[in-house]
N, C-alpha and C positions, 0 to 999 in steps of 0.2 A: 318433181319435188325433189328427188335428193341430190338431183346435178346441182339445183340452188341452193341448196344446205352447203354442199361441198364447197362450191364456188365462196361462199361467206365465209366459215372455215377457215381455209388455203389464203383470203387476204386478210382476216386477223392475225392469223399466223407468220402471215408475211412482215405485216404492219410492225408485228410484236418483235421479229428477228431484226428489221432494218433499224427499229427503237432503240436495239440493245446498246449500253453506254460500251467504249473502245475498251474502257478497263476491264471488262465483262468478259471481253473476246481474246482478251491476252491469258496465255497461262504461266502468269506472277509467281515466281518463286515462292512458297509460302513457309512459314515456322516449321523445322521437322520436330518429330516426336518419335523419339524423345528430344528436347532439346540440345542444342550445343552448347556446354558449359565450355568456355575460354579458362585456361589454366591461369593459378594466379598468378601475380596479384590482380587480374583483371577480376573485375565484378559480374558474378554469375549470371545475375540478371539484369539486364539494360533497364526496360521502364514498360508499363502497360503497353506504350504504340510501338516500341520497335523491341528486336530480336536479333540474338547474335545468329550470324550464317556462317558454316564453313568448318574448317579445321584445325588444330593446333598449327599446321603449316601455314595458313594464311585465313583469315576470317574479316568480316565486315559487321556493321551495324545496319539494320535495313527494315523499314517501316512494317509494322503488320499487314498494312493493306497492301503493300508495296507498288504503291502508288508514289511518284515524284509529283508534285504539284508544284510547278514552277513558273514565274514569271519569263515571258518570251522579252531578250535582248535584242531591241528593234527588229532588224532583219538577220538578227546574227542565232537565231536558235535559243538553246536553252544551253545555261550551266549549273553545276552543283558540284561539291566536293564530293571526292571519295577517301573516308578514311579507311585503313588497313590495319592489323594487328599479325603479328606472327610470332611463337613461341622462340622466345631468346633474341628478339631482334633488338638492336642496341643504337639509339643514334648518335653515339659517338663514334663508331664503325661509321655513320655514312652521313657524316654531318652535312648541311647546306653551307654554302653550295657545294657541288653539284646535286648532294640529296641523295634518296634512293631511287636507283632505276626501274620505274614502274610502268613496263607496258599496258596498255588497256586495248582491248578492239570492242569495238559497239558493232553490232550486228542487227537491223530493223527484218523483224520478223515479219511483221504484218505489210511490207512492200517490198517490192524489186530495187534496193540500192544496195551499193557497194559497201562494203564495211568501212568503219573510219578507225584508224590508231592512232594513239596519242601514247607520250612518252614523256616520264621526268615525276619528280616529285620533291616533297619535302618531307619536313616533320614537325609534328604537333604536337602539344601539349592536350589531350580531351581525356575527360572523364577521370581524372587524376593517373593519369598513363600517359604514355608515349605512343605516338600512332605514324604510320605514314599516312600521308595525305598525298592525293592528285586531284587533277581538277579537270571535270569531263566537258567536254563541250558537243551538246546534243542538239544538231540541227532540226530537226522536226519531232512533232508530237509523235507517241505509237509504242509499238511494243517491241521493246530492245534488250538482246541478249547481251551483259555486259562481264567481257573475260580479263580478270587482271592477274599478271603475273608478278612475282618478286624472287629472283635467284633459284629457277626452276621451278618454285611452287605457282600454282594456279589455282584461280577460284572464279566461279562461273553463275552469274543468277541472271531471272530475267525479270525485269518491272515495267513498269507503264509509264511513260512522261505526259501529265495532262498540264491544261494550264488549271489557275487556281478557280475554285468553285466561288 
């Protein structure tokens, strides 16, 4: 009698694990506690849906759930803008073109795939302040580690890329 009960319990457990959502399997970056508060003149609290992540040297705005739900661009994968801020950054010292040099390395954490490197950037007026901006080209859904660099400073976070619900 016990082996049959055990077999049923294991079957339910395996079904539950197989049915887990992709974003649950990705150890995404969560809001820090205490929260990161950027220096003035930046707004201390971005919104209920987003949080600041990083340090005064380099920070970004991330969704609280840390899932980017993006529309697939034909067979080209996904695309999203990455805004970055840095204390003392002056858009006049890195005007576009060529804009700020922002190397970004994308590393897929839930599949064996070579890292993707991109470079380039521009400036953007966002939330009443100037920011650096770069475009991320993400080939597939999944769990991604994003590492951005600017002038010797580095910012790394993990997020899940999924299609819209």
